[in-house]
C-alpha positions in Angstrom: -97.9 -116.8 -100.2 -96.3 -117.6 -103.5 -93.2 -119.6 -103.8 -89.9 -118.0 -104.3 -86.8 -119.2 -106.2 -85.3 -120.7 -103.0 -88.5 -122.7 -102.4 -88.3 -124.1 -105.9 -84.6 -124.9 -105.6 -85.3 -126.8 -102.3 -88.2 -128.7 -103.8 -86.1 -129.8 -106.7 -83.1 -130.6 -104.5 -85.3 -133.0 -102.4 -86.8 -134.5 -105.6 -83.3 -135.2 -106.9 -82.1 -136.3 -103.5 -79.2 -133.8 -103.6 -77.5 -132.5 -100.5 -76.6 -128.8 -100.4 -72.9 -129.8 -100.7 -73.6 -131.9 -103.8 -75.6 -129.2 -105.5 -73.0 -126.5 -104.6 -70.3 -128.6 -106.3 -72.4 -129.2 -109.4 -73.3 -125.5 -109.7 -69.9 -124.1 -108.8 -70.8 -122.1 -105.6 -70.3 -122.6 -101.9 -72.5 -124.7 -99.7 -73.3 -121.5 -97.8 -74.5 -119.8 -101.0 -76.9 -122.7 -101.6 -78.1 -122.4 -98.1 -78.8 -118.6 -98.6 -80.6 -119.3 -101.9 -82.9 -122.0 -100.4 -83.7 -119.8 -97.4 -84.5 -116.9 -99.7 -81.8 -114.7 -98.1 -80.1 -114.1 -101.4 -81.0 -114.5 -105.1 -78.5 -116.3 -107.3 -76.9 -114.5 -110.3 -78.1 -115.3 -113.8 -75.2 -117.7 -114.5 -75.8 -119.5 -111.3 -79.5 -119.8 -112.1 -78.5 -121.4 -115.4 -76.2 -123.9 -113.7 -78.9 -124.6 -111.1 -81.4 -125.3 -113.8 -79.0 -127.8 -115.5 -78.1 -129.5 -112.2 -81.8 -129.8 -111.2 -83.0 -130.9 -114.6 -85.4 -128.0 -115.0 -85.6 -124.7 -116.9 -84.5 -121.2 -115.8 -88.1 -120.1 -116.4 -89.3 -122.6 -113.7 -86.7 -121.5 -111.2 -87.4 -117.8 -111.7 -91.1 -117.7 -112.4 -92.5 -121.0 -111.3 -93.5 -121.9 -114.9 -91.7 -123.4 -117.7 -91.9 -122.9 -121.5 -92.3 -126.7 -121.7 -95.6 -126.3 -119.8 -96.6 -123.5 -122.2 -95.8 -125.6 -125.2 -97.9 -128.5 -123.9 -100.9 -126.3 -123.5 -100.5 -124.9 -127.0 -100.1 -128.4 -128.3 -103.3 -129.5 -126.7 -105.2 -126.5 -128.0 -103.9 -127.0 -131.6 -104.5 -130.7 -131.5 -108.2 -130.2 -130.6 -108.6 -127.6 -133.3 -107.0 -129.5 -136.1 -109.3 -132.5 -136.4 -110.6 -131.4 -139.7 -107.2 -130.4 -141.2 -105.3 -132.5 -143.7 -101.8 -133.8 -142.7 -100.3 -131.2 -145.1 -102.2 -128.4 -143.4 -101.1 -129.6 -140.0 -97.4 -129.8 -141.1 -97.6 -126.2 -142.4 -99.2 -125.0 -139.1 -96.5 -126.8 -137.0 -93.8 -125.2 -139.2 -95.3 -121.7 -138.6 -95.6 -122.3 -134.8 -92.1 -123.5 -134.5 -90.7 -120.5 -136.3 -92.2 -118.1 -133.6 
């Protein structure tokens, strides 16, 4: 069974050592709402997800999908790093510029 948003919220809450009350205050919702989210009884609205991501020091991508763009960037970085051993510094800089523009 794959994890749902509530499972990820609970996992990050425990990691951050936040109580439901503390998280609710930071996010701007009730403690009951946090309880419903972590029990997967209700999904938070988009603005609440953004606030949760900030409070839990993560990304909205991680909360919603279980992955983050930071993980994707790390994988791309590793692939490019392995493929550029024969490139000059100038060529690497041009490549990085192109990749960052995407």
